[in-house]
Structures are given as C-alpha cells and as structure tokens.
N, C-alpha and C positions, 0 to 999 in steps of 0.2 A: 647590511647584507641584502643583495637583491633577491626578489621573489623568484623561486625556482618555477619555471614554467613546465607545464605538462606533468604534473604530479599524478600519481596513480592512487590517490587516497580514496578508499571505499570502505564503509563500515555498515554491516547489517544490524538491524535492531535485535533486541533480546529474542532468544529462541521461543520463549513462551508467548511473546507478542506475535511472532511470526505464525505460530500454530493457531492462535486465537483468531487473527485476522484471516488466515487462509480458511479455517473452518467456518467463520462467519460469512465470508463471501460465497463459499460453497453452499452453505445452507440457504442463503438468499437466492442464489441462482437455481438451486434445486426446487425450492418452494415456488419459484416463479414458473419454471419450465417443465419440471417433472415432480409435482407434489406427491404423487403416489409412491415414490421410492424413498421418501424421507422417513426414518424411524422415529416418529413423534413421541412414542411412549418412552423412549430411552433418554429423551432430552429434558424431562421434568417440566417445570413451568415454561421454559423456553420452547419446548415442544408444543405445549398447548397454545401459546401465542403464535408460533409458526403455523400450526394447523389452522387456527382461526384466520390468519392473514392469507394463507394459501387457498383456502376453500370459501371463505365468506367475504373477504375483502381483496379480491384478486387485483383490482385496479390499484389499490394502495400498495400491494406487494410488488406489482410491476413497476410502479413509480419508484419505490425504494430500490429495486434491483437496477433499473436503468440509471437512476441518479448515482448510485454507488459506482457503477461501471464508468459512467461519464466522469465522475470526480477522480477516479483512479487514473483514467487516461489523461485528464488535464494536469493532474499532479505529476505524472511521469514526464510530460512535455516540459513542464516548468522545472522539474529537477534536472532534466537534460540541459536546459537553458542556463540554469543557475550554476551547474557544474562547469559549464563553459565560461561563465562570468568569473568563476573562481580559478580559472586557467588550469583545469584538470585535463588530463589526456583524453583522447577520444574513447579509449576503452573504458576509462573510469566514468566518463559521461554516460556511456551506454549502460554500464552497470548501475549507475544511479537512476537512470530512466526505468530500467527493468525492475530494479529493486523497489522503487517507489510505486510502480504499477501494481506490484503484488502486495506490498505491505503498507502502502499509503503514507499517511502523515508520520507514522513512526519511523519510516526510513528517511523521509524528508527532513525530519528533525535532526538526524545525524548530519545531514548535509548543511542545514542551516547553522548548526553549531560549529561547523568546521570553519576556522579562520586561518587561511594560508599564511598570512604575515606573522601571526602569533606563533603558529606551529614552526615556522622557519627559525624564529628567534631561539626556540628551545634547543635546536640542534647544535 
C-alpha cells in the first residue's frame, strides 16, 4: 500500500508533562527577568534554589534561561523539518513546530515515534 501523503498526524504529550514544562519555563523566565514576583516560599526546596540563582547567581540564571529558549526554538524548527520529512500536511507541520516550541523534547518524542509506513499498514 502506498504511503498516504499529507497526513494530519499530531499528538500532544501527557497533560502532566505539559503543565510541568510550562511552569518550569515560566519559573525560569520570571527568575531571570522579574525575580521579585516569584513566590519562592511556596515552592519549597525549588524555591530556595530559584531564589539563590535569581539573586546570587544572575549570570547562571540568565545562561539557563537563554539556553532553554534557544533549545526550544531549535527543537521547534527541527520538528517542523522532521514533520515535512515524514510527509505530514503543512498544518500538522505547524502544529508540531508550535507544540515542540512549548513542550520541547516531550512533544518531539511523539513525532520521532511516529512511523508513517507502519501506521499505514495498520489501517
């Protein structure tokens, strides 16, 4: 059976993972640019570490933040490219790019796991 071109395959990662990644990125960005608005006391040991990095190790915090953003951007471009290599539709490619930008490797894993020839055989 020939490979169906322009498939609309798109899968988001687990909801818990999406929440954790989103909150982690938010905490990183806030600790870098607006450290006074972060509720460190409510974050337990993570709050103590975040407070230390935000106020005592600003260069380290900035490096972490810019690296995380840069990696998410690179991953999103690669996901867009990889979705094209797997002959997905342009809307699915865009979804993979945006999803990977926000959720990183956890979204990318779903795309890497997708094998269009294998999934076509199941139908």
